N, C-alpha and C positions, 0 to 999 in steps of 0.2 A: 287823171287822163290818162284816157285806154291809151295801147299802143297800136300803131299799125307798122305793117313789115311787108317788104316789099322784094323781089327775088330779080337779080339782072339777065334782061334778053340780050343776046348776043346776037341775035337775026338784027332786032330794032335798034340794037344798040343802046336801049334806054331800061329806066327800072318799072318792073309792070307792081300793081298791089297787090298783094297777096289775101283773099279772104279765106278765114278760116273754116271748115264746116264745122255743124254743131257740135258732131264726135269731138272733133277737138276741142272746141272752147268745152264743151263741159268734160271732158277730161284734165284740160288746163284749168278749169273750176276747182276739181277735186283733187287735183296735185294739191294747188294753193293751199287748200281748205284742209287738206290730212298735212302740209307741213305749219299749217299755221297753230292747228291741232297739237300736234306734235311738241311743238316749240314752245308749247304754252303748257302743257304736260309736263313736260321736262324742266320747264321753270317752276312749276308746282312743285314737283316732286323735290326739288331744289330747294325751293323757298321751306318746306315744309320739313325739308332733313333740318335744315339749319334752326327753324324758330318753332317748327311744331306747329300746333294745329290748338284753337283757340281751348277746345277740348281736353283737350292731351296737357297741356300749360295746365290748365283747369285739377288735371287729375295730378299733376305731378305738384301742382302745388298743397293738393289736398292728402297725397301719402305724404309729403314733408311734412306736414302737419301732425299728423297721424303717428310717424315714428320721432316727431318730439314727443307730442304726449306720452307715449310707450315707454320714451325714458324719463321721464317726469314720473310717469307712475311707476316705474321699478325703482329707482330711488329712493321715491315714495314708500315705496314696501319694504326697501330698505331699514327706512328709519319706523317703522313699523315693527320689522321685525329683533328690532335691537330693542324698543320700547316695552315687545312683549318676550324677549331673554330678561329682561329687569325686574320684569314682572315674578317671571316663573322667579330668577334666583331668591328674590326675595319672598315670596311663597315658599319655598323648599327652608330657607335657611332662617327665615321669620318668623310667619304668620304658623307653619306647621312645626316647626321647633316649640315655638310659646304652647301651642294646643299641643305638645308631646305626639304627634302624629307625623308617618313616615311619609321621606318627598315624595312625591310623584313620579316613577318608573321612567329611565329616558328612553327609554326603546317606545313607550308611551307616546312621550312629546313631541317624538322626532318620527314619530309614524307615518308614511307618507300614502298612497294611493296603491293600491296593487292591480287596478286595471291599466295595462299596458297600451291597451288602445285610447284607450280617454279623450288624446290629446291628435288621435290621426285622423280629424276630418280638419283644425286647421294645420296639418302639414301642405295641403295645397295652398293655401295664402303667402301672400307676400310677405318679405321679410318675415317669414315660418317659425324661424328659430328665435325670433326674439318672441315675438306673441303665443310661443308653447313658454316659453322660460318663465314670463310673467305670468302668463294663465296658471301653471304649475306652482310659482311663489303667493300665488292667492291662493292658491286653496291650500296648500303647505298653513299659511297663516291661517286662515278660517281653520283647520281642524286644531291649529295650537290653541286659538281662541277658545272652540269647544270642549276642549282638556280643562283648559285653566279654568274657564268657568264651571266647570262640573268641581276644581279643587277648589273653587273660591266658595260653591254652596256646601262643598264638603267644613269646611273648615267654618261656617259661617255657624251650622251643625252643630261643633264642638264649642265655637262658641256660647251657644246656649246651654251647652252639657255643662261649663267650664263651671260655675258653682257646686254641682252635682259632685264634678269629678274632684275636683279640691278638697270633698268633702270623705272621699275614695283615698285619697294618694297617700302612702302614710306618710306622717307628718312626727309624729311624736318616738319616745323611749319607748319598749315594750314590760321595764319596768321603772321604780320611782328612784332616780339618780341622779338629782338636782346639785350633785357635790361632786358625781362625775367618778365616783369609789369604787360603786358595781362595776368599772367599766373591765373587764377580764382580758382580752382579747380582742385582735380585730378579723378582718378579713386580707386573705392571701397566706402565702406560704409561712405554715408553722411546724414545731419541733410537735407531734401524736403525743403525745403523753404515757400513754401504752406501750406502741412501737417503738418509741423515739427514733424516728423514721421525718425526716422532713416531706411532708403533705400539703394538699391545698386546703385551707379554712374557710367553704363556704359563705361565712353568715360573723357574728359575733356572740360572744359569751359575756355573760352580765350575771357575776357573782353575788348570791343575794341566798338569806336561809328558806330553808324548806316553810313550804308555805306563805312567801311573799306573792302576793295578788302580780299578775299578769295582764297587762290591757294590752287590747286589741290597738292597731296605730292608726285605724283606718274604715270609714267606715267598710262594707262587705258583706258577702255571705259564707259562713261553715262549709268548706267542702269535705275538707277531713277531720274527724276528732276520734281517734283511737291509737291504740298498740301501732308501730311503725317502723321495728328491727331497731338497727342502733340508734334511731333517733327516741324508741321508749315510749313514755305515751305524747302523744302528735298532736298539734292542733293546725292547718293549715285553710285559711281565709281568702276565698277571693273578693279582691276590692272591684273588681271590672275596670275596664280601659287599660287592659293588660298587666296589673299589678297583682301581684301574690306574694305573703309573708307566711313564712313557719315557724311557730315555736314548740323548742323541744325539748323534751326530758322531764315534761311535768310532774310534779307528784298528782295533781287532780286537774281534771278537765271539766268546766262548768258552761260547757255549750254542748251543742249537740247539731250535727250533721244536717244544714237545710238552715239554720237557725240566722235571720240577720242578724249582725252585730254593729252597734256606734264605736265611733272612736274615742275611747278613754274605757270603753265598757269592760270589766273585771270575765277575763277566758278561763283563767284557770288560775292553778297556782304552781310557783318554781319548787322544783324537784330533782333526783339524780335519779333517773330513769333511763333503759339505757345503754349505751354505751357512754356511760360517765363515771371520773375519777371525784367531785364532789359537786354539791350541790350548786347548783346555776342553770342559766335559760340559754340555750343555744336560738339564736334569731337571723332570719333570711327574709332578704327582700329580691321576688323574682321583676323581672318586668322585660317583658314580650317572650316570655322562658326563656330570658336571659339571665343569671343569678349577677350580682349588681351590689355594689357596695354601700352597707345599710349605715354608713357613717354619714350619705348623700341625704339622707329622711328623716332629719329628727331638727327641722327649720322651724318647727312649731313649737318646741322643747328648749332650744338653745339660741343662750347669742352669740353674736359674731365671735367674742371671747371665747365662751365656752364652745362654741365651732372648732375655735382654730386649736383649744385643750383636747377635746374629743377627740379629732383627725389625728393629735399628736400620739394620743392613747393609742387610740387604734393601729396605728400604723407601728408601733412598738411589735415585739416579739415575747411578749408577756405570756402569763399563764393558760393552756389551752385544758378545756377540761372535757372534749371531746373527740 
C-alpha cells in the first residue's frame, strides 16, 4: 500500500495532504533501490564468505582429491623405492657375485638430475612443495630403474658367457699332486730362503723333480713365455674375465706368446731357474690385477676333505724355494 504524507496547516488548523514532485519520487525510488541492492549485495557477500560459491566448493573438493591422490602416489613411490633398493642389493650381493662382476658404483645408482631449473615451472602451482618433491622422487626412481635395467642386461650377458668363463677360470693344480705331497709352501708371509728375512710370498710352491709336467689351470692365451729375472723361465697366461696365472722357475717352456691353451694342457716342465734354491714350480693367480691365494682355485681337483688338508698345508710356514 502506497504511503500518504500530510502536513499541518496552522492557518486552517487542518492537515493538508502533500503530493511529492516527480523528482522527489524518482529520488525516493532510487534510494530504495540502492538500499535494497546494498542489502542484497551485503547478504550475498556474507553468505559467500560463509558457504562459498558452488564453483569454489567444487574447486576445494577437487583440490582435496588431488592432495589425497598426491599423498597416495608419494606413499606408493616410497614402496617402489624400497622394492628398488632390494633389487639393487640382490643384484650387487647375489647376481653379480655369482657372475664375479663388480657391483654397480653407488654414485651411479644415486645420481640425480643436475638441472636445477627442471622443476621451476611447478613452483607456481598450489601445494608446489608436494608436487615438486613427488615429481623429483619419480624422476630419481625412473633413473634408478634405467640403471638397474642396464645392470641386468650386463648380468644376462655374463650368464650367456658363464660356460666359457667356467672353462677359463683357474680350477686345477698346475702339477700332478693328488696326494698333496708336492705342496711345499703356501701364500702369505714366509722366510726368504736366501736372505733369511720374513717377506710376502705371492703364490704357492710345488716341489717336484726337474722335467715334471706343468699344466695350465684354465683356458686362455699365453701372454708371456721367456726369461723374467728372478722368476727365471716364466709363462704368464691370460684367461680373460680378469684372471691371469704365472708359472715360474721352469726348466722348459712348451708354448709361445699368443698361443691358445686349454685347461690341463702341458705348457712346460718344472725346473730351478732364476732365484730358486731347488726344483719346484712357483704358481700365482691374479684376479683383476690383484694377487690372490691360489689355494681357492683348485676346486676341480680336490674333494672337500682334500681341500681342507690343502688349506692346512698351504697355511703353514713350510719350506720356500724362492
